[in-house]
N, C-alpha and C positions, 0 to 999 in steps of 0.2 A: 625766554626770548624777550629781547628788549622792546620798549615801546616804539623806538625809531624803526626797528625792523618790521614790527607789526604794521606801522603806518605805510612803509614802502610796499609791503605785500598787498595792503588794501589799495594802494595806488595802482598796482598791477590789475587788480579786479575792476577798479573804476574805469581804467582805460579800456579794458576789454568790453565792459558793458556799454561804454559811451560810443564805441566804434562798431559794435556788432551789426546794427541796422545799416550803417553806411557800407560795411563790408559786404553784406548780402547784395546791396545794390551794385557794388563794384563787380561782384560775380555774376551779375545779370538777373538776380531775383529782385525785381523792383515792385512786383505786385500790379504792374500795368498790363493792359491787354494789347496796346498799340505798339508798333515798332516801325522804324524807318526801313526803306528798301535796302537790300543787301549792298548794292553798289554805292548807296549813299553812306552807309556805315563804313565800308572799305575806304572811301575817299576821306571821310571825317577822321579816321584813325591812321591814315597813311599806310594802309595795308593793301597791296595790289592783289590781283587774282592769280598771279603766277604760282605761288606755292600750292594753291588749290588745283590749278591746271596741271602742274608737274606731278603731284602725287596722284591725281586722278588718272593721268596717262599710265603711271606705273601700276595703279590699281586695275586698269583695264588689261594690261599685258599679263598681270599676275593670274588672271582668270583664263587665259588662252589654253594653258595646258590642262587644267582641271576640267573645264567644260568640254574641250575637245575629247578628252578621255571619256567623259560621261556619255557623250553622244556616240562615240565610236566604240564603246565597250563591247557590244556584240561582235563587231567586225574584228577587233583585236583578238578577242577570245577564240574566234574560229581560225584565224591565221596561225595563232600560236598553240592551238589545241588546248585551250583552258576553259574550264566549266564555270558556271555562275558562282558556285561556292568559292572557287579559287580567286575569281575576280573580286569578290567582296573581301576576301582575306588580303588581297593586294591593296585594296583601298584602306584596310585597317593598318597595314604596314606603313603606308604613306601617312596615315593619321598619326602613327607613332612619331614619324619624322617631323610632322607639323607640330606635334606636342613638345618635341625636344628642342625646337628652335627658339621660341620667344624669350625664355629667361636668359640663356647665354647672350642673346643679342641685347637684352636689357642690361646685362652686366657690362657688355662692351660700351654701351652708351654711358653707363654710370662711371666707367673708368676714364671718361673724357673723350670717347670717340664721337665724331660728328654724326648726328643722326641722319643728316642729308647724305653724307658719303656712304653710310651703311645702307640707306635706301637704294642708292644707285648700284652698289656692289651686289646686293641681293637680287635686284632686277636683272642685272646681267646674268646672274646665276640661273634664274628660272627661264630666261630667254634661251640660253644655251641648252638647257635640259629639254625644253620644248622641241628644239631643233633635233637633238640627238634621239628623241623618242622615235623619230621616223626611221632610224637605223637599227632598232631593237629587233633581235632575231630569236630571243629565248626568254623564258620566264625570269631567269636570273638577271638578264640585262634590263628587262622591264622594271623589275623591283628596284634595281640600282638607280635607274633614271628617276623613278618616282620618289625614291627616298631623298636623293639630292634636291629634286624639285621641292619636296616637302620641307626640307631644311631651309631653303631660301624663301619659299612663300610663307612659311610659318612666322617669319620675322615681321610680317606686315602688322600683326596685332600689337607688337611692341613698339613699332616705329611710326606708322602713318598717322593714326588718330592722335597720339600725343603731340606729334609735330604740328599737326593742323590746329590743335587746341592752343598751343603756344604761339602760333602765327597770327591768330585772329582774336579780336576783342570778344568778350563773353556775350555781348548783345547780338553777335552774328553767328555764334558757334553752331546752334542747332541747324541753321540753314547751310552753313559751310559743310557740316558733316553730312547733311542730306544731299547736297550737290555732289560731294565726293562719292557717297554711296550710289547716287544715280549714275555717276560716271563709271563706277565699278560695274553696275548692272548693265550699262551700255556695252561693256565688254562681253556680257552674256548675249547681247544682240549681235555684235560684230563677229564674235567667234563662231556662233552657230551659222550665221549667214555666210561667213567665209567658208565654213565647212560645207554648207549647201552649194556654194559656188564652185568650190574645188572638187566636190564629189559629183556634182551635177553636170554643168556645162563643160568643165575641164576633165571630168571622168577620172579623177585621181583616187588612188587607194588611200587608206588611212595613213600610210607612210608619207605620201605626198602632202597630205593635210598638215601633219605635224611639222614637216620641214618648212612648208610655207608659213605657218603660224610662227615658227621660230624666227624666221627672217623678219617678218613684220614686227614681232616683239622687240628684237634687237634694234631695229631702226627707230622704233617709237621711243625707246629708252633715251635716245639722244636728245629728245625734247625736254628732258628733266635735268640736263647737265648744269643748269643755272640754279638748282635748288640749294638753299642755304638754311642752316640751323639758327633760329632766332634766340636760342637760349631758353632756360627754364623759367616759367612763371612770369613772363614779361607783362602780361595783361591781368594777372590775378594775384598770386602770392607776393610778388614784388610790389604790386600796388598796395596790398594790405600792409606790408612792412613799412612802406613809405608813409602810409596814413598815420601810423603811430607817431612818427617824428613830426609830421605836419600838425597833428593834434597838440603837440607840445611846443610848436613854433620852431622846430629844427628842420634841417633839410638833408642830413647825411645818414645813410644806412650804416649799421654797424657790421662788424666782422661776422663771418659765417659761424654757425653753431657746430657742435660735435657732429661729424659726418657719420651717418648710419652706414653700416656695411650692407652688402647685397642681401644676405639672408635676414638681417635685422629689418630691412625694409619689407621683405616679403612677410615676415611674421607680423609686422605692424599692420599691413594691409589686411591680413587674415583676422584681425581683431575688430575690424569695422563691420558693424551689423549689416549694412546695406551690401557691402562687398561679399560677406559670407552668404547672404541670401541669393545674390545674383550669380555667384560662382556656381551654386547648386543649379540655378536656372540655366546657366550656360552649358553645364554638363548635360542637362536633359535636352536642351535645344540641339546640342551636338549629336545626341542620340538619335535625333529626328532628322537633322539637316542632310549630312552627306549620304547616308543610306537612301534617302529619298531620291537623290539624283540617280543612283544606280537602279533603284526600283523603277523610276520613271522610264528609263531607256528600255528595259525589258518589258514593262507594261505597255508602252506605246507600240513596240514591235509585235508583241504577241497578241495583245487585245485589239489593236487598231491597224495592224499590218503596215506600220510606218517604216520606210527605209531611212538611211542616215540623213538624206536631204530633208525628208518630212520631219524627222525628229529635231533637226537643227532649226527648222522654221518654227516648230512648236516651242522650243526653248527660247528662241528670239521673241516670240509672242509673249511669253511669260515675263521676260526681262523688260520688254517695252511697257507692259502693264505696270510693273513695279516702278519703273521710272516715272510714269505719270502719277502714281501714288506718292512718290517722294516729292515731286514738284508741288503737289497739292498739300503735302504734309509739312514742308519746311517752315513756312511762316506760321502755320497753326501750332506746330510743335514749339516754335520760339515763344509764342504767346502763352502756351501752357506752362513752359518753364519759367517765364517771367512772373506769371501769376502764382504758381505753386508747383515746385519740382515734383511733388508727389503725383500730380496728374499724369506726368509723363509715364510713370511705371504702371499706373492704373489702366491707362489707355493701351499700353503695350500688352498687358495681360489679356485685355479684351480682344485686341487684334490677333493675338496668337490663338485664342479660342476660335475666332472666326476662321482663321487660316486652316486649322486642323479639321474643322467641321466641313469646310469646302473641299479639302483634300479627300475626305471620306466620301462625300457626295460625288465628286468628280471621278473617283475610282469605281463607283457602283452604277452610275447612270448608263442607260442603254444607247443614247444617241451622242454623236460626235459634237454637235453644237452645244449641248448641255455640258459635255465633258470640258470643252474649251471654256465655257462660262465659269464653271466652278473652279477650275485650275487657275483661271485669270483672277478670280476673287482671292484665292489663296496667295497668289503671287503679290497682289496689291497689299494684302494684310501683312505678309512676311516682309515686304519691302521696307516698311517703316520701322520695323523692330530694331534693326541695326543702329541707326542714328539715335534712337531713343535710349537704348542701353548705353551707348558710348557716352552721350552727354551726361547721363545719370552717374556713371562711374567716374568719369574724369573730373566732374565738378566737385566731388566731395573729398578729394585727396590732394595733398600738396603736389606742385608741378613736377618736382624731381622724382616722385614716385610713379608717375604715369606710365613710363615704359614698363616698369615692373608689373603694374596693374594690367596693362595690355597683355604682357606675357602670361600672367596667371590666368586671365580669362581665356587666352588662346589655348593654354594647356588644358583647362577644364573642358572647353568645347571639343578639343581633340580627343580627350579621354572619352567623352560621350560619343564622338564619332566612331572610335574604335569599338566601343561596346555596342553601338548601333549596328555596325557592319556585321559583327558576329551574331547579334540577335536577329537581324533581318535575314541573314543567310539561313539560319535555323528555321525561322518562321516561314520563309518563302518555300523552303524545301518541304516542310511538313504540312503547311496549310494553304499554300498558294497565294495568289494576289489578294484574295479577300482577307486572309489572315494578316498579311502585311498591312493592309489598310486599317484593320482594327488595331494593330500594334501602333501605327502612327497616331491614331486618334487618342488612344489612352496616354501615350507618352506626351503628346502635345498638350493635352488637358492638364496633366500634372505640371508641366513646365509653365503653362499659363498661370496656374494658381501660385506657383513659387514666385514668379516675377511680380505679379500683382501684389503679393504679400509684402514685398519690399517697399511699397509706396509709403506706408507710415514711418519708415525708418530713415528716409533720405533727408528730411529736413533737420532732425536732430544731428545726423552725421555731418551735414553741411555746417551747422552752427558749431559743432565740435571742432571741425577743421579750422574754421575761422578763429575760434577761441585759441586754439593751439598756436596759430601763426601770430596773432596779436599779442598773446602772452609772451611768446618767445622773443619777439622784438622789443616789447616793453621792458622785459627783464634785462636784455642786453643793453638797452638805452640807459637804464639805471646803473648798471655795472660800469659802463663806459664813462659815466659822469662822476665816478669815484665814490658813489654812495654804497653803503654796506647792506648786503642781503644775507640771509642765513646760508651757512655752508650747505645744508641739506634742506630742501623744501619740497614736501609732498603736498599737492593741492588737489582736492576733489577726487581722491582715489576711489574708484569702484573696481572690485575684483570678483570674479566668479570661477567656480570649479564646474565647468559645464553649464548647466542651467541653474545651479545653486549659487546665488550671490552671497558673498560672505563679508565684503567691505562696502560701506555705503558713505560716499562723499567724505572721505577721511582727509583731514589736514594734519600735518605733522612736520615740525621744523627742529633743526639742531644748529646751533651756532658753532663757530670755530672754537675748538678746545672745550666745549661744554660737555657735561655728563648728564644725561637724562634717563629717567626710569619710565618704562612702558609697562603698565600694570593692567590686570584684568583677570577674570575667571577663565577656566578652561573653555576653549571654543569661542572666545571673544574676538579673535582675529589678529592677535598679537604676532604670532609666527607668520601668518600670511602677509601682514604688513612688512615684516622683515624680508620675506621673499621678494616682495616688490622692490624694496630698497636695494637689495643685493643683486637683483636682476634675474633671480631664479624663476620668478613669476612676473608676467606682464599684465598690467591693469587693462580693463576694458575701457576705462576713461580716466581722465585726470593726468597729472604730470608729476614727474620726479626730476628735480633739479639739484645738481651737485656743483657747488662753486660757480653758480650762474649758468651752467651748461645743462641743456636738456638731455637727460640720460634715460628717459622713460622707456625707450625700446632698445637701449644698448645692451649687448650680451653681457652675462655675468662675468665672464673671464676678462672682458675689457674693463669692467668696473674695478676689478682687482688692480689692474695696472693704473687706474685713475686714483686709487687710494682708498677703496672701500673693501674692508675685510669682514667676513662674518664667521662667527664660531657657533655653529648650530648645536642645539641642545642634544646631548647624548650620542651624537654621531659626527664628531669633529675630527676623528683620527681614523687611520687605515689599520684595521686590526691585524691583517696578515703581515704587516711591515714592522720592522724594529723601531725603537725610539729615534735613533739617528736617521734612519731612512725616512721616517715621517717628517723630521725636521728638514731634511734635504728637499722633500717634495713640497713643503711649504714655501721653500725659497725658489721655486721654479721661476717666478716672475719678479724676484727680488733684484734690485739694481746692484751693480758693483762687481759681478763676476764670481767665480768659484772661491777665490781667496776671501772676499768679503763675506760670502755665505758661510764659510767655515768659521770665521771669526764670530759671526752672529750665532752659530750653533754653539760655540764655546760659551758665549754669553748666556744663552738659555740654560745650559748645564750648570753654570755658576749660579744663576738666579734660582734654579730648582735643583738643589743637590740630589734630591731623591731620583730625578731623571738621570743624573750622571751615574748613579749607582746601577741603574737598570738600562743603560744605553743600548745594550745588545738584546734586550727582552722584546718580545712581540708586544705591540700595543694592546692586543686583545688580552694579554696576561696581566696588564696593569690594573690596579684598583681604580675605582671611580674617581677619586681625588687625583691620582697620578695621571689619568687620562685627561682630566680637565687642565692640569698643569701643562701637559703636552699640547693640548689644544690652544691654550693661552700663549704658548711660545710662538704661535703663528704671528701674533701681533709684534713680538720682539724682532722677528725676522723681517717681516714686510714693512714695518714702521708705517702703518696706514694713517691717513688723515681722519678716517672714520672707522671705528671698531664697533661691530654689531655683535652683542653677546646674548644668546638665548638660553635662559635657565642655567646660569653658572653654578648655583648652589644645589641643584636638584639631587636629593638623596645623599648629600655629603655630610660628614660630621662637622660640627661648628668650628673646631680648630682648623680643619682644612679650608673651610669657607673663609675664615679670617685671613689665612695666608693668600688665598686667591684674590680676595677683595683688596688686600694691600698691594698686590701686583697690578690690579686694575687701576688703582689710584695712581701708582707710579707711572703707568702708561699714559694716563690722562694728564699727569703733570708734565710729561714730555711734549704735550701739545696735541695729542690725539683726542678727537671727540669720541665719546662713548655712548652707545645706546644699550641700556641694560634692561633686559626683559626678565622679570622675576615674579614668582608666585609669592615669595616672602615679602610682605609689605615692610616689615621691620628692617630687613637687610637693605632693600632698595631705597627707602626714604631716609635712612640714616646716612646714605652714601651720596645722595644727589640733592640739588637745590630745586630742580625743575622736574615735574612729573606729568605723565599723561595716563589717563585711565580709559580703557575701552570696554564696551559692553555690547554684545550682539552686533559686532561689526561697525559700530559707531564710536566716535571719540566723544566721551562724556565729560572729560575734564582735561584742561590744559592750563597749568599754572604752577605756582610755588608748591613744593612738596609739603610744606607745613600746612597749607590750606587744605590739601587733600586729606591730611590726618583728621581734619575736623568734619570730613564728609562721611559720616557713618553710613549713610544710605548707599554709598558706593562701595565702601570697604568691608561691609559686613560679610560679604560672600567670600572674601579672600583673606581677611585679617584674622589670624589666630593669636590672641594675646599670649605673650611669653614664649612663642615658638620661634625657633631659629629659621625654619623653612617650612613651607607648605607642602602637603603631600600632593602627588599627581603631577602631571605635565599636560601641557596643551596638546 
């Protein structure tokens, strides 16, 4: 790699280091304890309260169906002749619908759909389903209505919080999410009180209740018609991108990078340690949350003889307590996040412990006042969990991935809900209310530990996200200025197989048309690095750039189309297929159509006459050398910009190796850059000018191949004087 290229890569690192602290402040992590009032921040940044109001209204109406169903569960069951176990199973079916909704909605948003329009459409959907619930006359009809309602209400996790995050400045987000959650919880006040009003003074059955709530929900949705989508990352990632140009005295953002596909984004999110931990936590919280509502209705009716109106008032009481807790928490949570985001998750874990302990006490105490007290404490503690988790999740990922993150967390919570419904039905039937309370306590404590354990992970993940955005924009700035960067640049690559880390902060670069050797003993991490380059493996941290574009999380098949081709050692051909069929399969993504492919196949057979002689033979019947010839033909067909070859000479006779290496040199002379992984030091270093040496997952040498020959301390383990190839494979 040239000195100029090294200097430019150093410039990328310097820009990233210089802007990291400023970037944390941009994202609201200032280290300060004080903060202005919410209305002052809104006025300062020109953001009105309408988006918060509109989404809050939709959040309220979203809860009408679910909470009315919770309160009226015993009455619906009696009317339709359904038992407790069946009702919990129906709740599980609705949970499946809720789980199925978020990711498709995130995909719609990614494909250019306005998140504001999607919010309005789904709100109309759940309003209509609330209305039609009142006309249900059978188990099948009830399931159908609840499934459609679940599909519409499940979209909330993928839409509402990401839209609020993008609508408001980071310095106000904890309070904005707290206010939004408080408005949602107010729906738990309005809905039960409406139920109490409709079933009490108006003496309506559960059917009339749902019809009335459906009408109120539809009318309320009209208040959100002015909702607009502000775009992705207006206050965070776009600000970080602009900071790179401001740092260099420029003022223009560069073009967008390679766009990740839907599943590529999901895979990317699943590699973030905080996200991994909190997904587990959400699943366990889901195991606790929805079944708790069903349990409470039966518990209040059977233990305390509460009718629907009484249960509605009790639910409203819990919601009112949680609203007060959210009002008190908003500014405090903002201060905690500004001082140290890890505090948010630590406090959330403690709050969850308090909540489940209070639930256990409330279920066992003999007096009604104490029962109200303990369930009020649990409602307050549970109330602050939502905003804390939302701000923790949304702050550590790029803006355009937030709908997908919301979808993933909604799915995991729904999966927990389904499992919880099944578990509660079994426990309640076998052990009664006391068994259910013990179950809630155990599950809640596990969830609390999982959430709290994510605290130490959030700051490194926040810095990692900042570094990715800054590096991405700095590289694009350098490219747009006409300066030259390596064709392939791997920076700070970490990779693990499960809990076993095998690559440690690996840097690796290849210039246009360059041929480099990657050496090392068995198990050094060479093949793993190739997997990262080709996209078969995704790193836990670091970046992979190809021709200036970030391809770190781009799928392997897309990388082939971008010009990266790998020939894996010993498994590069399809054994049950003939030689010609293999060649045609290699050309699946080759440009030019069928005629061009046939011409390239003829070229391969001309270059390797031995393959022409065996064109109808199965690949599994070829010798080792013939199989490598067939594998190398992939490069002739695809004409890649980068060819990655793993163990070309493994187990082959010297004369065959010589023929293959001559072909590799010819491919390189055509302009294709080559990465050659070899056990044989003689072969590799006689072929290339630049070499890398890996040991125990770390890059120990990067420089001219002649200098590596002088490093006996590195080569002793792999260099066998006078041998044409080393034994074994990685």
